[in-house]
PDB file of N, CA, C, O and CB in Angstrom:
ATOM      1  N   MET A   1       1.231  -0.845  -0.076  1.00  0.00           N
ATOM      2  CA  MET A   1      -0.201  -0.285  -0.292  1.00  0.00           C
ATOM      3  C   MET A   1       1.204   1.047   0.179  1.00  0.00           C
ATOM      4  O   MET A   1       2.114   1.185   0.997  1.00  0.00           O
ATOM      5  CB  MET A   1      -2.097  -0.902   0.900  1.00  0.00           C
ATOM      6  N   THR A   2       0.493   1.860  -1.115  1.00  0.00           N
ATOM      7  CA  THR A   2       1.446   3.082  -0.923  1.00  0.00           C
ATOM      8  C   THR A   2       1.067   4.291   0.454  1.00  0.00           C
ATOM      9  O   THR A   2       0.361   4.074   1.438  1.00  0.00           O
ATOM     10  CB  THR A   2       1.346   3.929  -2.499  1.00  0.00           C
ATOM     11  N   ALA A   3       1.704   5.389   0.145  1.00  0.00           N
ATOM     12  CA  ALA A   3       1.902   6.584   1.143  1.00  0.00           C
ATOM     13  C   ALA A   3       0.666   6.887   0.947  1.00  0.00           C
ATOM     14  O   ALA A   3      -0.004   6.796   1.975  1.00  0.00           O
ATOM     15  CB  ALA A   3       2.996   7.795   0.920  1.00  0.00           C
ATOM     16  N   GLN A   4      -0.069   7.310  -0.249  1.00  0.00           N
ATOM     17  CA  GLN A   4      -0.621   8.407  -0.751  1.00  0.00           C
ATOM     18  C   GLN A   4      -1.442   7.484  -0.606  1.00  0.00           C
ATOM     19  O   GLN A   4      -2.215   8.143   0.089  1.00  0.00           O
ATOM     20  CB  GLN A   4      -0.313   9.243  -1.936  1.00  0.00           C
ATOM     21  N   VAL A   5      -1.891   6.582  -0.672  1.00  0.00           N
ATOM     22  CA  VAL A   5      -3.724   5.682  -0.702  1.00  0.00           C
ATOM     23  C   VAL A   5      -3.559   5.299   0.642  1.00  0.00           C
ATOM     24  O   VAL A   5      -4.285   4.331   0.872  1.00  0.00           O
ATOM     25  CB  VAL A   5      -4.143   3.946  -1.941  1.00  0.00           C
ATOM     26  N   ALA A   6      -2.788   5.716   1.811  1.00  0.00           N
ATOM     27  CA  ALA A   6      -2.716   5.441   3.225  1.00  0.00           C
ATOM     28  C   ALA A   6      -3.421   6.580   3.173  1.00  0.00           C
ATOM     29  O   ALA A   6      -4.651   6.601   3.189  1.00  0.00           O
ATOM     30  CB  ALA A   6      -1.364   5.247   4.122  1.00  0.00           C
ATOM     31  N   ARG A   7      -2.767   7.485   3.116  1.00  0.00           N
ATOM     32  CA  ARG A   7      -3.047   9.330   2.993  1.00  0.00           C
ATOM     33  C   ARG A   7      -4.871   9.277   3.268  1.00  0.00           C
ATOM     34  O   ARG A   7      -5.466   9.695   4.261  1.00  0.00           O
ATOM     35  CB  ARG A   7      -2.511  10.230   0.804  1.00  0.00           C
ATOM     36  N   ARG A   8      -5.732   8.323   1.467  1.00  0.00           N
ATOM     37  CA  ARG A   8      -6.628   8.133   1.948  1.00  0.00           C
ATOM     38  C   ARG A   8      -7.634   8.477   2.643  1.00  0.00           C
ATOM     39  O   ARG A   8      -8.426   9.346   3.007  1.00  0.00           O
ATOM     40  CB  ARG A   8      -6.420   7.758   2.137  1.00  0.00           C
ATOM     41  N   LEU A   9      -7.105   6.960   2.686  1.00  0.00           N
ATOM     42  CA  LEU A   9      -8.593   6.042   3.267  1.00  0.00           C
ATOM     43  C   LEU A   9      -7.844   6.168   4.870  1.00  0.00           C
ATOM     44  O   LEU A   9      -7.803   5.082   5.447  1.00  0.00           O
ATOM     45  CB  LEU A   9      -8.943   3.807   2.439  1.00  0.00           C
ATOM     46  N   LEU A  10      -7.415   7.023   5.436  1.00  0.00           N
ATOM     47  CA  LEU A  10      -7.260   7.793   6.743  1.00  0.00           C
ATOM     48  C   LEU A  10      -8.177   9.353   6.970  1.00  0.00           C
ATOM     49  O   LEU A  10      -8.519   9.832   8.051  1.00  0.00           O
ATOM     50  CB  LEU A  10      -5.589   8.106   6.810  1.00  0.00           C
ATOM     51  N   LEU A  11      -8.511  10.119   5.104  1.00  0.00           N
ATOM     52  CA  LEU A  11      -8.979  10.857   5.265  1.00  0.00           C
ATOM     53  C   LEU A  11     -10.713  10.564   5.292  1.00  0.00           C
ATOM     54  O   LEU A  11     -11.656  10.999   5.953  1.00  0.00           O
ATOM     55  CB  LEU A  11      -8.347  11.589   4.517  1.00  0.00           C
ATOM     56  N   ALA A  12     -10.509   9.423   4.010  1.00  0.00           N
ATOM     57  CA  ALA A  12     -11.833   9.196   4.350  1.00  0.00           C
ATOM     58  C   ALA A  12     -12.357   8.602   4.942  1.00  0.00           C
ATOM     59  O   ALA A  12     -13.529   8.960   5.051  1.00  0.00           O
ATOM     60  CB  ALA A  12     -12.342   9.036   3.834  1.00  0.00           C
ATOM     61  N   LEU A  13     -11.812   6.839   6.040  1.00  0.00           N
ATOM     62  CA  LEU A  13     -12.452   6.917   6.551  1.00  0.00           C
ATOM     63  C   LEU A  13     -11.979   5.864   8.455  1.00  0.00           C
ATOM     64  O   LEU A  13     -11.717   4.706   8.782  1.00  0.00           O
ATOM     65  CB  LEU A  13     -13.472   6.678   5.441  1.00  0.00           C
ATOM     66  N   PRO A  14     -12.152   7.441   9.260  1.00  0.00           N
ATOM     67  CA  PRO A  14     -10.991   7.361   9.936  1.00  0.00           C
ATOM     68  C   PRO A  14     -11.981   6.309  11.260  1.00  0.00           C
ATOM     69  O   PRO A  14     -11.616   5.402  12.008  1.00  0.00           O
ATOM     70  CB  PRO A  14     -10.150   9.172  10.364  1.00  0.00           C
ATOM     71  N   GLY A  15     -13.425   7.036  11.028  1.00  0.00           N
ATOM     72  CA  GLY A  15     -14.108   5.692  12.265  1.00  0.00           C
ATOM     73  C   GLY A  15     -13.777   3.803  11.981  1.00  0.00           C
ATOM     74  O   GLY A  15     -13.802   2.841  12.749  1.00  0.00           O
ATOM     75  N   VAL A  16     -13.414   3.980  10.150  1.00  0.00           N
ATOM     76  CA  VAL A  16     -13.058   2.349   9.675  1.00  0.00           C
ATOM     77  C   VAL A  16     -12.347   2.294  10.672  1.00  0.00           C
ATOM     78  O   VAL A  16     -12.704   1.920  11.789  1.00  0.00           O
ATOM     79  CB  VAL A  16     -12.276   1.855   8.201  1.00  0.00           C
ATOM     80  N   LEU A  17     -11.031   2.752  10.271  1.00  0.00           N
ATOM     81  CA  LEU A  17      -9.704   2.888  10.905  1.00  0.00           C
ATOM     82  C   LEU A  17      -9.696   2.604  12.468  1.00  0.00           C
ATOM     83  O   LEU A  17      -8.854   1.866  12.979  1.00  0.00           O
ATOM     84  CB  LEU A  17      -9.183   4.325  10.642  1.00  0.00           C
ATOM     85  N   ALA A  18     -10.238   2.951  12.859  1.00  0.00           N
ATOM     86  CA  ALA A  18      -9.929   3.224  13.832  1.00  0.00           C
ATOM     87  C   ALA A  18     -10.811   1.589  15.012  1.00  0.00           C
ATOM     88  O   ALA A  18     -10.348   0.716  15.745  1.00  0.00           O
ATOM     89  CB  ALA A  18     -10.391   4.975  13.901  1.00  0.00           C
ATOM     90  N   ILE A  19     -11.776   1.865  14.688  1.00  0.00           N
ATOM     91  CA  ILE A  19     -12.236  -0.216  14.608  1.00  0.00           C
ATOM     92  C   ILE A  19     -11.092  -0.722  15.088  1.00  0.00           C
ATOM     93  O   ILE A  19     -10.479  -0.721  16.156  1.00  0.00           O
ATOM     94  CB  ILE A  19     -12.509  -1.201  12.781  1.00  0.00           C
ATOM     95  N   ALA A  20     -10.911  -1.389  13.419  1.00  0.00           N
ATOM     96  CA  ALA A  20      -9.879  -2.186  13.348  1.00  0.00           C
ATOM     97  C   ALA A  20      -8.267  -1.777  13.814  1.00  0.00           C
ATOM     98  O   ALA A  20      -7.530  -2.756  13.693  1.00  0.00           O
ATOM     99  CB  ALA A  20      -9.965  -2.512  12.060  1.00  0.00           C
ATOM    100  N   ALA A  21      -7.666  -0.732  14.244  1.00  0.00           N
ATOM    101  CA  ALA A  21      -6.815  -0.948  14.824  1.00  0.00           C
ATOM    102  C   ALA A  21      -7.649  -0.798  16.687  1.00  0.00           C
ATOM    103  O   ALA A  21      -7.041  -0.559  17.730  1.00  0.00           O
ATOM    104  CB  ALA A  21      -5.596   0.055  14.177  1.00  0.00           C
ATOM    105  N   GLY A  22      -8.685  -0.966  16.567  1.00  0.00           N
ATOM    106  CA  GLY A  22      -8.267  -1.662  18.594  1.00  0.00           C
ATOM    107  C   GLY A  22      -9.082   0.293  18.825  1.00  0.00           C
ATOM    108  O   GLY A  22     -10.168   0.198  19.397  1.00  0.00           O
ATOM    109  N   GLY A  23      -8.828   1.322  18.592  1.00  0.00           N
ATOM    110  CA  GLY A  23      -8.840   2.232  18.985  1.00  0.00           C
ATOM    111  C   GLY A  23      -9.883   3.207  19.313  1.00  0.00           C
ATOM    112  O   GLY A  23     -10.590   2.372  19.876  1.00  0.00           O
ATOM    113  N   TYR A  24     -10.633   4.406  19.437  1.00  0.00           N
ATOM    114  CA  TYR A  24     -11.616   4.952  19.881  1.00  0.00           C
ATOM    115  C   TYR A  24     -11.671   5.818  18.589  1.00  0.00           C
ATOM    116  O   TYR A  24     -10.693   6.084  17.890  1.00  0.00           O
ATOM    117  CB  TYR A  24     -11.509   5.549  21.311  1.00  0.00           C
ATOM    118  N   PHE A  25     -12.934   6.215  18.373  1.00  0.00           N
ATOM    119  CA  PHE A  25     -13.632   7.821  17.760  1.00  0.00           C
ATOM    120  C   PHE A  25     -14.171   7.929  17.975  1.00  0.00           C
ATOM    121  O   PHE A  25     -15.062   7.084  17.892  1.00  0.00           O
ATOM    122  CB  PHE A  25     -13.977   8.396  16.834  1.00  0.00           C
ATOM    123  N   PRO A  26     -14.343   9.076  18.521  1.00  0.00           N
ATOM    124  CA  PRO A  26     -15.496  10.071  19.467  1.00  0.00           C
ATOM    125  C   PRO A  26     -16.430  10.497  18.562  1.00  0.00           C
ATOM    126  O   PRO A  26     -16.043  11.547  18.050  1.00  0.00           O
ATOM    127  CB  PRO A  26     -14.887  11.529  20.237  1.00  0.00           C
ATOM    128  N   GLY A  27     -17.612  10.100  18.095  1.00  0.00           N
ATOM    129  CA  GLY A  27     -19.256  10.360  17.710  1.00  0.00           C
ATOM    130  C   GLY A  27     -18.990   8.599  16.956  1.00  0.00           C
ATOM    131  O   GLY A  27     -19.646   7.655  17.397  1.00  0.00           O
ATOM    132  N   LEU A  28     -18.221   8.455  16.104  1.00  0.00           N
ATOM    133  CA  LEU A  28     -18.583   6.926  16.231  1.00  0.00           C
ATOM    134  C   LEU A  28     -19.531   6.405  16.904  1.00  0.00           C
ATOM    135  O   LEU A  28     -20.650   6.534  16.407  1.00  0.00           O
ATOM    136  CB  LEU A  28     -17.714   6.266  16.675  1.00  0.00           C
ATOM    137  N   VAL A  29     -19.425   5.681  18.190  1.00  0.00           N
ATOM    138  CA  VAL A  29     -20.621   4.830  18.555  1.00  0.00           C
ATOM    139  C   VAL A  29     -22.208   6.254  18.914  1.00  0.00           C
ATOM    140  O   VAL A  29     -23.387   6.002  18.666  1.00  0.00           O
ATOM    141  CB  VAL A  29     -19.962   3.665  20.349  1.00  0.00           C
ATOM    142  N   SER A  30     -21.907   7.055  19.266  1.00  0.00           N
ATOM    143  CA  SER A  30     -22.924   7.610  19.926  1.00  0.00           C
ATOM    144  C   SER A  30     -23.702   8.504  18.060  1.00  0.00           C
ATOM    145  O   SER A  30     -24.607   9.338  18.020  1.00  0.00           O
ATOM    146  CB  SER A  30     -22.134   8.848  21.589  1.00  0.00           C
ATOM    147  N   SER A  31     -23.320   8.213  17.449  1.00  0.00           N
ATOM    148  CA  SER A  31     -24.158   9.387  16.025  1.00  0.00           C
ATOM    149  C   SER A  31     -25.578   8.702  15.742  1.00  0.00           C
ATOM    150  O   SER A  31     -26.670   9.176  15.429  1.00  0.00           O
ATOM    151  CB  SER A  31     -23.104   9.384  14.064  1.00  0.00           C
ATOM    152  N   PRO A  32     -25.107   7.334  15.989  1.00  0.00           N
ATOM    153  CA  PRO A  32     -26.166   7.003  15.104  1.00  0.00           C
ATOM    154  C   PRO A  32     -27.626   7.089  16.600  1.00  0.00           C
ATOM    155  O   PRO A  32     -28.831   7.099  16.346  1.00  0.00           O
ATOM    156  CB  PRO A  32     -25.734   5.092  14.127  1.00  0.00           C
ATOM    157  N   PHE A  33     -27.111   7.131  17.830  1.00  0.00           N
ATOM    158  CA  PHE A  33     -28.220   7.771  18.727  1.00  0.00           C
ATOM    159  C   PHE A  33     -28.426   9.020  18.619  1.00  0.00           C
ATOM    160  O   PHE A  33     -29.453   9.423  19.166  1.00  0.00           O
ATOM    161  CB  PHE A  33     -28.045   7.636  20.026  1.00  0.00           C
ATOM    162  N   ILE A  34     -27.550  10.055  17.894  1.00  0.00           N
ATOM    163  CA  ILE A  34     -28.232  11.483  17.844  1.00  0.00           C
ATOM    164  C   ILE A  34     -28.928  11.445  16.660  1.00  0.00           C
ATOM    165  O   ILE A  34     -29.636  12.447  16.564  1.00  0.00           O
ATOM    166  CB  ILE A  34     -27.256  12.766  17.861  1.00  0.00           C
ATOM    167  N   GLY A  35     -29.052  10.472  15.421  1.00  0.00           N
ATOM    168  CA  GLY A  35     -29.395  10.088  14.765  1.00  0.00           C
ATOM    169  C   GLY A  35     -30.943  10.660  14.915  1.00  0.00           C
ATOM    170  O   GLY A  35     -31.437  11.727  14.551  1.00  0.00           O
ATOM    171  N   VAL A  36     -31.662   9.195  15.788  1.00  0.00           N
ATOM    172  CA  VAL A  36     -32.845   8.402  15.587  1.00  0.00           C
ATOM    173  C   VAL A  36     -32.863   9.618  16.763  1.00  0.00           C
ATOM    174  O   VAL A  36     -34.072   9.849  16.792  1.00  0.00           O
ATOM    175  CB  VAL A  36     -33.106   6.482  15.682  1.00  0.00           C
ATOM    176  N   ALA A  37     -32.165  10.668  17.895  1.00  0.00           N
ATOM    177  CA  ALA A  37     -33.064  11.684  18.257  1.00  0.00           C
ATOM    178  C   ALA A  37     -33.691  13.097  17.522  1.00  0.00           C
ATOM    179  O   ALA A  37     -34.413  13.983  17.980  1.00  0.00           O
ATOM    180  CB  ALA A  37     -32.502  12.014  19.229  1.00  0.00           C
ATOM    181  N   GLY A  38     -33.271  12.961  16.592  1.00  0.00           N
ATOM    182  CA  GLY A  38     -33.037  14.238  15.601  1.00  0.00           C
ATOM    183  C   GLY A  38     -35.004  13.398  15.685  1.00  0.00           C
ATOM    184  O   GLY A  38     -35.921  13.557  16.491  1.00  0.00           O
ATOM    185  N   VAL A  39     -34.913  12.835  14.842  1.00  0.00           N
ATOM    186  CA  VAL A  39     -36.094  12.625  14.028  1.00  0.00           C
ATOM    187  C   VAL A  39     -36.880  11.927  14.517  1.00  0.00           C
ATOM    188  O   VAL A  39     -37.788  11.605  13.751  1.00  0.00           O
ATOM    189  CB  VAL A  39     -35.949  12.174  12.917  1.00  0.00           C
ATOM    190  N   TRP A  40     -36.951  11.376  15.895  1.00  0.00           N
ATOM    191  CA  TRP A  40     -37.895  11.427  16.883  1.00  0.00           C
ATOM    192  C   TRP A  40     -38.118  12.988  16.614  1.00  0.00           C
ATOM    193  O   TRP A  40     -39.103  13.422  16.016  1.00  0.00           O
ATOM    194  CB  TRP A  40     -37.404  10.887  18.441  1.00  0.00           C
ATOM    195  N   LEU A  41     -36.605  14.150  17.368  1.00  0.00           N
ATOM    196  CA  LEU A  41     -36.897  15.431  17.157  1.00  0.00           C
ATOM    197  C   LEU A  41     -38.304  15.465  16.518  1.00  0.00           C
ATOM    198  O   LEU A  41     -39.488  15.392  16.847  1.00  0.00           O
ATOM    199  CB  LEU A  41     -35.830  16.077  16.337  1.00  0.00           C
ATOM    200  N   TYR A  42     -37.856  15.550  15.886  1.00  0.00           N
ATOM    201  CA  TYR A  42     -38.431  16.304  13.787  1.00  0.00           C
ATOM    202  C   TYR A  42     -39.653  15.929  13.723  1.00  0.00           C
ATOM    203  O   TYR A  42     -40.397  16.848  13.379  1.00  0.00           O
ATOM    204  CB  TYR A  42     -37.611  15.462  11.967  1.00  0.00           C
ATOM    205  N   LEU A  43     -40.252  14.775  13.949  1.00  0.00           N
ATOM    206  CA  LEU A  43     -41.508  13.824  14.111  1.00  0.00           C
ATOM    207  C   LEU A  43     -42.279  14.573  15.467  1.00  0.00           C
ATOM    208  O   LEU A  43     -43.490  14.614  15.253  1.00  0.00           O
ATOM    209  CB  LEU A  43     -40.982  11.959  14.446  1.00  0.00           C
ATOM    210  N   ARG A  44     -41.904  15.184  16.820  1.00  0.00           N
ATOM    211  CA  ARG A  44     -42.904  15.385  17.532  1.00  0.00           C
ATOM    212  C   ARG A  44     -43.040  17.409  17.444  1.00  0.00           C
ATOM    213  O   ARG A  44     -43.891  18.101  18.002  1.00  0.00           O
ATOM    214  CB  ARG A  44     -42.549  14.511  19.147  1.00  0.00           C
ATOM    215  N   LEU A  45     -42.001  17.830  16.646  1.00  0.00           N
ATOM    216  CA  LEU A  45     -42.382  19.240  16.618  1.00  0.00           C
ATOM    217  C   LEU A  45     -43.369  19.292  15.992  1.00  0.00           C
ATOM    218  O   LEU A  45     -44.336  19.964  16.349  1.00  0.00           O
ATOM    219  CB  LEU A  45     -41.552  20.136  16.142  1.00  0.00           C
ATOM    220  N   ARG A  46     -43.309  18.143  14.236  1.00  0.00           N
ATOM    221  CA  ARG A  46     -44.039  18.669  12.794  1.00  0.00           C
ATOM    222  C   ARG A  46     -45.635  18.125  13.367  1.00  0.00           C
ATOM    223  O   ARG A  46     -46.638  18.407  12.710  1.00  0.00           O
ATOM    224  CB  ARG A  46     -43.309  17.678  10.945  1.00  0.00           C
ATOM    225  N   ARG A  47     -45.742  17.159  14.919  1.00  0.00           N
ATOM    226  CA  ARG A  47     -46.606  16.402  14.612  1.00  0.00           C
ATOM    227  C   ARG A  47     -47.324  17.785  16.350  1.00  0.00           C
ATOM    228  O   ARG A  47     -48.343  18.032  16.995  1.00  0.00           O
ATOM    229  CB  ARG A  47     -46.189  14.219  14.511  1.00  0.00           C
ATOM    230  N   ALA A  48     -46.214  18.099  16.267  1.00  0.00           N
ATOM    231  CA  ALA A  48     -46.991  19.069  17.525  1.00  0.00           C
ATOM    232  C   ALA A  48     -47.505  21.055  16.717  1.00  0.00           C
ATOM    233  O   ALA A  48     -48.385  21.856  17.034  1.00  0.00           O
ATOM    234  CB  ALA A  48     -45.240  19.290  19.285  1.00  0.00           C
ATOM    235  N   THR A  49     -46.815  21.074  16.044  1.00  0.00           N
ATOM    236  CA  THR A  49     -47.545  22.668  14.802  1.00  0.00           C
ATOM    237  C   THR A  49     -47.864  21.835  13.742  1.00  0.00           C
ATOM    238  O   THR A  49     -47.378  22.125  12.650  1.00  0.00           O
ATOM    239  CB  THR A  49     -46.201  24.244  14.020  1.00  0.00           C
ATOM    240  N   ARG A  50     -48.957  20.346  13.880  1.00  0.00           N
ATOM    241  CA  ARG A  50     -49.743  20.130  12.375  1.00  0.00           C
ATOM    242  C   ARG A  50     -51.368  21.509  12.717  1.00  0.00           C
ATOM    243  O   ARG A  50     -51.376  22.283  13.675  1.00  0.00           O
ATOM    244  CB  ARG A  50     -50.478  17.679  12.172  1.00  0.00           C
ATOM    245  N   PRO A  51     -52.214  21.446  11.920  1.00  0.00           N
ATOM    246  CA  PRO A  51     -53.108  21.764  11.898  1.00  0.00           C
ATOM    247  C   PRO A  51     -54.440  20.856  12.800  1.00  0.00           C
ATOM    248  O   PRO A  51     -54.564  19.658  12.542  1.00  0.00           O
ATOM    249  CB  PRO A  51     -53.051  21.949  10.677  1.00  0.00           C
ATOM    250  N   ARG A  52     -55.223  21.397  13.659  1.00  0.00           N
ATOM    251  CA  ARG A  52     -55.896  20.410  14.257  1.00  0.00           C
ATOM    252  C   ARG A  52     -57.600  20.546  14.251  1.00  0.00           C
ATOM    253  O   ARG A  52     -58.404  19.992  15.001  1.00  0.00           O
ATOM    254  CB  ARG A  52     -55.312  20.370  15.634  1.00  0.00           C
ATOM    255  N   GLY A  53     -57.920  21.771  12.790  1.00  0.00           N
ATOM    256  CA  GLY A  53     -59.160  21.634  12.938  1.00  0.00           C
ATOM    257  C   GLY A  53     -59.969  22.609  13.821  1.00  0.00           C
ATOM    258  O   GLY A  53     -61.038  22.484  14.420  1.00  0.00           O
ATOM    259  N   VAL A  54     -58.794  23.962  13.648  1.00  0.00           N
ATOM    260  CA  VAL A  54     -59.248  25.101  13.968  1.00  0.00           C
ATOM    261  C   VAL A  54     -59.330  26.190  12.646  1.00  0.00           C
ATOM    262  O   VAL A  54     -58.399  26.392  11.866  1.00  0.00           O
ATOM    263  CB  VAL A  54     -58.381  25.525  15.099  1.00  0.00           C
ATOM    264  N   ASP A  55     -60.211  26.613  12.609  1.00  0.00           N
ATOM    265  CA  ASP A  55     -59.716  28.122  11.529  1.00  0.00           C
ATOM    266  C   ASP A  55     -59.675  29.144  11.696  1.00  0.00           C
ATOM    267  O   ASP A  55     -60.513  29.961  12.077  1.00  0.00           O
ATOM    268  CB  ASP A  55     -60.248  28.501  10.568  1.00  0.00           C
ATOM    269  N   LEU A  56     -58.550  29.216  11.387  1.00  0.00           N
ATOM    270  CA  LEU A  56     -58.051  30.158  11.790  1.00  0.00           C
ATOM    271  C   LEU A  56     -58.203  31.291  10.365  1.00  0.00           C
ATOM    272  O   LEU A  56     -57.101  31.743  10.054  1.00  0.00           O
ATOM    273  CB  LEU A  56     -56.638  29.703  12.377  1.00  0.00           C
ATOM    274  N   ARG A  57     -58.867  31.582   9.860  1.00  0.00           N
ATOM    275  CA  ARG A  57     -58.800  32.679   8.382  1.00  0.00           C
ATOM    276  C   ARG A  57     -59.472  33.475   9.470  1.00  0.00           C
ATOM    277  O   ARG A  57     -60.040  32.963  10.434  1.00  0.00           O
ATOM    278  CB  ARG A  57     -59.780  32.336   6.494  1.00  0.00           C
ATOM    279  N   VAL A  58     -59.333  35.125   9.179  1.00  0.00           N
ATOM    280  CA  VAL A  58     -59.932  36.050   9.068  1.00  0.00           C
ATOM    281  C   VAL A  58     -61.445  36.111   8.569  1.00  0.00           C
ATOM    282  O   VAL A  58     -61.623  36.014   7.355  1.00  0.00           O
ATOM    283  CB  VAL A  58     -59.190  36.618   8.480  1.00  0.00           C
ATOM    284  N   PRO A  59     -62.836  36.303   9.623  1.00  0.00           N
ATOM    285  CA  PRO A  59     -63.744  36.321   8.420  1.00  0.00           C
ATOM    286  C   PRO A  59     -64.032  37.226   7.518  1.00  0.00           C
ATOM    287  O   PRO A  59     -62.804  37.263   7.443  1.00  0.00           O
ATOM    288  CB  PRO A  59     -64.729  36.117   8.701  1.00  0.00           C
ATOM    289  N   GLU A  60     -64.291  37.750   6.999  1.00  0.00           N
ATOM    290  CA  GLU A  60     -64.367  38.100   5.843  1.00  0.00           C
ATOM    291  C   GLU A  60     -65.404  39.601   6.087  1.00  0.00           C
ATOM    292  O   GLU A  60     -66.253  39.350   6.942  1.00  0.00           O
ATOM    293  CB  GLU A  60     -64.911  36.778   4.909  1.00  0.00           C
ATOM    294  N   SER A  61     -65.501  40.764   5.657  1.00  0.00           N
ATOM    295  CA  SER A  61     -66.862  42.378   6.359  1.00  0.00           C
ATOM    296  C   SER A  61     -67.247  41.675   5.612  1.00  0.00           C
ATOM    297  O   SER A  61     -66.874  40.810   4.819  1.00  0.00           O
ATOM    298  CB  SER A  61     -67.012  44.425   6.241  1.00  0.00           C
ATOM    299  N   ALA A  62     -68.538  42.419   6.148  1.00  0.00           N
ATOM    300  CA  ALA A  62     -69.719  42.026   6.062  1.00  0.00           C
ATOM    301  C   ALA A  62     -70.175  42.777   4.742  1.00  0.00           C
ATOM    302  O   ALA A  62     -71.322  42.635   4.316  1.00  0.00           O
ATOM    303  CB  ALA A  62     -70.483  42.284   7.348  1.00  0.00           C
TER     304      ALA A  62
END
């Protein structure tokens, strides 16, 4: 493996290389949980802001 290829791998796959070397890459373990929490928060905010059948239109003048 040439140095150039190794350098590209280090830039492209640091998490995979950290696991292969038995090391720790910050965020590698927690990122899936943060992603799930983000989707959960998005769905809750969307549900909280959806219309609930209340007519909010301004009545027209007679």
